[in-house]
LUMVEXTOR-590494 format. One record per atom (N, C-alpha, C): atom name; z, x negated, y negated; residue in three letters. Coordinates in steps of 0.1 Angstrom, whole numbers, plus 5000, padded with zeros to 4 digits. Layout:
BEGIN
<atom:CA&zz:Z&xx:X&yy:Y&res:ala>
...
//
This chain:
BEGIN
<atom:N&zz:9735&xx:6781&yy:8314&res:met>
<atom:CA&zz:9721&xx:6777&yy:8317&res:met>
<atom:C&zz:9721&xx:6762&yy:8317&res:met>
<atom:N&zz:9713&xx:6757&yy:8327&res:asp>
<atom:CA&zz:9711&xx:6743&yy:8329&res:asp>
<atom:C&zz:9703&xx:6738&yy:8317&res:asp>
<atom:N&zz:9707&xx:6727&yy:8310&res:pro>
<atom:CA&zz:9700&xx:6722&yy:8299&res:pro>
<atom:C&zz:9685&xx:6719&yy:8301&res:pro>
<atom:N&zz:9682&xx:6715&yy:8313&res:gly>
<atom:CA&zz:9668&xx:6713&yy:8317&res:gly>
<atom:C&zz:9660&xx:6726&yy:8316&res:gly>
<atom:N&zz:9666&xx:6737&yy:8321&res:asn>
<atom:CA&zz:9660&xx:6750&yy:8321&res:asn>
<atom:C&zz:9658&xx:6755&yy:8306&res:asn>
<atom:N&zz:9668&xx:6752&yy:8298&res:ala>
<atom:CA&zz:9667&xx:6756&yy:8284&res:ala>
<atom:C&zz:9655&xx:6750&yy:8277&res:ala>
<atom:N&zz:9652&xx:6737&yy:8280&res:val>
<atom:CA&zz:9640&xx:6730&yy:8274&res:val>
<atom:C&zz:9627&xx:6737&yy:8279&res:val>
<atom:N&zz:9627&xx:6740&yy:8292&res:val>
<atom:CA&zz:9615&xx:6746&yy:8298&res:val>
<atom:C&zz:9613&xx:6760&yy:8291&res:val>
<atom:N&zz:9624&xx:6768&yy:8290&res:ala>
<atom:CA&zz:9623&xx:6781&yy:8284&res:ala>
<atom:C&zz:9618&xx:6780&yy:8270&res:ala>
<atom:N&zz:9623&xx:6770&yy:8262&res:ala>
<atom:CA&zz:9619&xx:6769&yy:8248&res:ala>
<atom:C&zz:9604&xx:6765&yy:8247&res:ala>
<atom:N&zz:9600&xx:6756&yy:8256&res:asp>
<atom:CA&zz:9586&xx:6752&yy:8256&res:asp>
<atom:C&zz:9577&xx:6764&yy:8260&res:asp>
<atom:N&zz:9581&xx:6772&yy:8269&res:leu>
<atom:CA&zz:9573&xx:6784&yy:8273&res:leu>
<atom:C&zz:9572&xx:6794&yy:8261&res:leu>
<atom:N&zz:9583&xx:6795&yy:8254&res:gln>
<atom:CA&zz:9583&xx:6805&yy:8243&res:gln>
<atom:C&zz:9574&xx:6800&yy:8231&res:gln>
<atom:N&zz:9574&xx:6786&yy:8229&res:ser>
<atom:CA&zz:9566&xx:6781&yy:8218&res:ser>
<atom:C&zz:9552&xx:6779&yy:8222&res:ser>
<atom:N&zz:9548&xx:6780&yy:8234&res:gly>
<atom:CA&zz:9534&xx:6778&yy:8238&res:gly>
<atom:C&zz:9531&xx:6764&yy:8242&res:gly>
<atom:N&zz:9542&xx:6755&yy:8241&res:val>
<atom:CA&zz:9540&xx:6741&yy:8244&res:val>
<atom:C&zz:9545&xx:6739&yy:8258&res:val>
<atom:N&zz:9539&xx:6731&yy:8266&res:gly>
<atom:CA&zz:9544&xx:6728&yy:8279&res:gly>
<atom:C&zz:9534&xx:6731&yy:8290&res:gly>
<atom:N&zz:9539&xx:6733&yy:8302&res:pro>
<atom:CA&zz:9530&xx:6735&yy:8313&res:pro>
<atom:C&zz:9522&xx:6748&yy:8311&res:pro>
<atom:N&zz:9509&xx:6747&yy:8315&res:ser>
<atom:CA&zz:9501&xx:6759&yy:8314&res:ser>
<atom:C&zz:9501&xx:6766&yy:8328&res:ser>
<atom:N&zz:9498&xx:6779&yy:8328&res:pro>
<atom:CA&zz:9498&xx:6786&yy:8341&res:pro>
<atom:C&zz:9487&xx:6781&yy:8350&res:pro>
<atom:N&zz:9489&xx:6779&yy:8363&res:thr>
<atom:CA&zz:9479&xx:6774&yy:8372&res:thr>
<atom:C&zz:9471&xx:6785&yy:8379&res:thr>
<atom:N&zz:9477&xx:6796&yy:8382&res:leu>
<atom:CA&zz:9471&xx:6806&yy:8390&res:leu>
<atom:C&zz:9458&xx:6812&yy:8383&res:leu>
<atom:N&zz:9458&xx:6814&yy:8370&res:pro>
<atom:CA&zz:9446&xx:6820&yy:8364&res:pro>
<atom:C&zz:9434&xx:6811&yy:8365&res:pro>
<atom:N&zz:9436&xx:6798&yy:8366&res:ile>
<atom:CA&zz:9424&xx:6789&yy:8367&res:ile>
<atom:C&zz:9422&xx:6784&yy:8382&res:ile>
<atom:N&zz:9432&xx:6786&yy:8390&res:phe>
<atom:CA&zz:9431&xx:6781&yy:8404&res:phe>
<atom:C&zz:9427&xx:6792&yy:8413&res:phe>
<atom:N&zz:9417&xx:6790&yy:8421&res:thr>
<atom:CA&zz:9412&xx:6801&yy:8430&res:thr>
<atom:C&zz:9410&xx:6795&yy:8444&res:thr>
<atom:N&zz:9413&xx:6804&yy:8454&res:leu>
<atom:CA&zz:9411&xx:6801&yy:8468&res:leu>
<atom:C&zz:9402&xx:6811&yy:8474&res:leu>
<atom:N&zz:9394&xx:6818&yy:8466&res:asn>
<atom:CA&zz:9386&xx:6829&yy:8471&res:asn>
<atom:C&zz:9376&xx:6824&yy:8482&res:asn>
<atom:N&zz:9376&xx:6832&yy:8493&res:gly>
<atom:CA&zz:9367&xx:6828&yy:8504&res:gly>
<atom:C&zz:9373&xx:6817&yy:8513&res:gly>
<atom:N&zz:9385&xx:6813&yy:8511&res:arg>
<atom:CA&zz:9391&xx:6803&yy:8519&res:arg>
<atom:C&zz:9401&xx:6809&yy:8529&res:arg>
<atom:N&zz:9403&xx:6803&yy:8540&res:val>
<atom:CA&zz:9413&xx:6807&yy:8550&res:val>
<atom:C&zz:9424&xx:6796&yy:8550&res:val>
<atom:N&zz:9436&xx:6800&yy:8549&res:val>
<atom:CA&zz:9448&xx:6791&yy:8548&res:val>
<atom:C&zz:9457&xx:6795&yy:8559&res:val>
<atom:N&zz:9462&xx:6785&yy:8567&res:ile>
<atom:CA&zz:9472&xx:6786&yy:8577&res:ile>
<atom:C&zz:9485&xx:6780&yy:8572&res:ile>
<atom:N&zz:9496&xx:6788&yy:8572&res:val>
<atom:CA&zz:9509&xx:6783&yy:8567&res:val>
<atom:C&zz:9519&xx:6784&yy:8579&res:val>
<atom:N&zz:9524&xx:6772&yy:8583&res:thr>
<atom:CA&zz:9534&xx:6772&yy:8593&res:thr>
<atom:C&zz:9548&xx:6774&yy:8587&res:thr>
<atom:N&zz:9556&xx:6782&yy:8593&res:gly>
<atom:CA&zz:9569&xx:6785&yy:8588&res:gly>
<atom:C&zz:9569&xx:6794&yy:8576&res:gly>
<atom:N&zz:9559&xx:6803&yy:8575&res:gly>
<atom:CA&zz:9557&xx:6811&yy:8564&res:gly>
<atom:C&zz:9564&xx:6824&yy:8564&res:gly>
<atom:N&zz:9573&xx:6826&yy:8574&res:ala>
<atom:CA&zz:9580&xx:6839&yy:8574&res:ala>
<atom:C&zz:9592&xx:6840&yy:8565&res:ala>
<atom:N&zz:9597&xx:6828&yy:8561&res:ser>
<atom:CA&zz:9609&xx:6828&yy:8552&res:ser>
<atom:C&zz:9609&xx:6815&yy:8544&res:ser>
<atom:N&zz:9618&xx:6815&yy:8534&res:gly>
<atom:CA&zz:9620&xx:6803&yy:8526&res:gly>
<atom:C&zz:9608&xx:6799&yy:8518&res:gly>
<atom:N&zz:9606&xx:6786&yy:8517&res:leu>
<atom:CA&zz:9596&xx:6780&yy:8509&res:leu>
<atom:C&zz:9582&xx:6784&yy:8514&res:leu>
<atom:N&zz:9581&xx:6785&yy:8528&res:gly>
<atom:CA&zz:9568&xx:6789&yy:8534&res:gly>
<atom:C&zz:9564&xx:6803&yy:8529&res:gly>
<atom:N&zz:9573&xx:6812&yy:8528&res:leu>
<atom:CA&zz:9571&xx:6826&yy:8523&res:leu>
<atom:C&zz:9566&xx:6826&yy:8509&res:leu>
<atom:N&zz:9573&xx:6818&yy:8500&res:val>
<atom:CA&zz:9569&xx:6817&yy:8486&res:val>
<atom:C&zz:9555&xx:6812&yy:8485&res:val>
<atom:N&zz:9552&xx:6801&yy:8492&res:met>
<atom:CA&zz:9539&xx:6795&yy:8492&res:met>
<atom:C&zz:9528&xx:6805&yy:8497&res:met>
<atom:N&zz:9532&xx:6812&yy:8507&res:ser>
<atom:CA&zz:9522&xx:6822&yy:8513&res:ser>
<atom:C&zz:9519&xx:6833&yy:8502&res:ser>
<atom:N&zz:9529&xx:6837&yy:8495&res:lys>
<atom:CA&zz:9526&xx:6847&yy:8485&res:lys>
<atom:C&zz:9517&xx:6842&yy:8474&res:lys>
<atom:N&zz:9519&xx:6829&yy:8470&res:ala>
<atom:CA&zz:9511&xx:6823&yy:8460&res:ala>
<atom:C&zz:9497&xx:6821&yy:8464&res:ala>
<atom:N&zz:9495&xx:6818&yy:8477&res:ile>
<atom:CA&zz:9482&xx:6816&yy:8483&res:ile>
<atom:C&zz:9474&xx:6829&yy:8483&res:ile>
<atom:N&zz:9481&xx:6840&yy:8487&res:val>
<atom:CA&zz:9474&xx:6853&yy:8487&res:val>
<atom:C&zz:9470&xx:6857&yy:8472&res:val>
<atom:N&zz:9479&xx:6854&yy:8463&res:glu>
<atom:CA&zz:9476&xx:6857&yy:8449&res:glu>
<atom:C&zz:9464&xx:6849&yy:8444&res:glu>
<atom:N&zz:9462&xx:6838&yy:8450&res:ser>
<atom:CA&zz:9450&xx:6829&yy:8446&res:ser>
<atom:C&zz:9438&xx:6834&yy:8453&res:ser>
<atom:N&zz:9438&xx:6844&yy:8461&res:gly>
<atom:CA&zz:9426&xx:6849&yy:8467&res:gly>
<atom:C&zz:9423&xx:6845&yy:8481&res:gly>
<atom:N&zz:9431&xx:6838&yy:8488&res:ala>
<atom:CA&zz:9427&xx:6833&yy:8501&res:ala>
<atom:C&zz:9431&xx:6843&yy:8512&res:ala>
<atom:N&zz:9425&xx:6842&yy:8523&res:asn>
<atom:CA&zz:9429&xx:6850&yy:8535&res:asn>
<atom:C&zz:9440&xx:6841&yy:8542&res:asn>
<atom:N&zz:9450&xx:6847&yy:8546&res:leu>
<atom:CA&zz:9462&xx:6839&yy:8551&res:leu>
<atom:C&zz:9466&xx:6842&yy:8565&res:leu>
<atom:N&zz:9469&xx:6832&yy:8573&res:ala>
<atom:CA&zz:9475&xx:6833&yy:8586&res:ala>
<atom:C&zz:9488&xx:6826&yy:8586&res:ala>
<atom:N&zz:9499&xx:6833&yy:8590&res:ile>
<atom:CA&zz:9512&xx:6828&yy:8590&res:ile>
<atom:C&zz:9516&xx:6825&yy:8604&res:ile>
<atom:N&zz:9521&xx:6813&yy:8607&res:val>
<atom:CA&zz:9525&xx:6809&yy:8620&res:val>
<atom:C&zz:9540&xx:6806&yy:8619&res:val>
<atom:N&zz:9549&xx:6812&yy:8627&res:asp>
<atom:CA&zz:9563&xx:6810&yy:8626&res:asp>
<atom:C&zz:9569&xx:6812&yy:8640&res:asp>
<atom:N&zz:9581&xx:6806&yy:8642&res:ile>
<atom:CA&zz:9588&xx:6807&yy:8655&res:ile>
<atom:C&zz:9601&xx:6814&yy:8653&res:ile>
<atom:N&zz:9604&xx:6825&yy:8660&res:asn>
<atom:CA&zz:9617&xx:6831&yy:8660&res:asn>
<atom:C&zz:9626&xx:6823&yy:8668&res:asn>
<atom:N&zz:9638&xx:6819&yy:8663&res:ser>
<atom:CA&zz:9647&xx:6811&yy:8671&res:ser>
<atom:C&zz:9660&xx:6819&yy:8674&res:ser>
//
């Protein structure tokens, strides 16, 4: 395990450290367009956006 990850894991277990953002962050009623959302980072961001309540349009190019 990467030493940096061990610190984050310990902080999360103790309740110290970053707080979750999605429970307090909302995009309800918003429309979001993600370019390159079919794979990679765009896909991960698209999933988080939908979890936050937004309507999502993904634009991607097949190569």
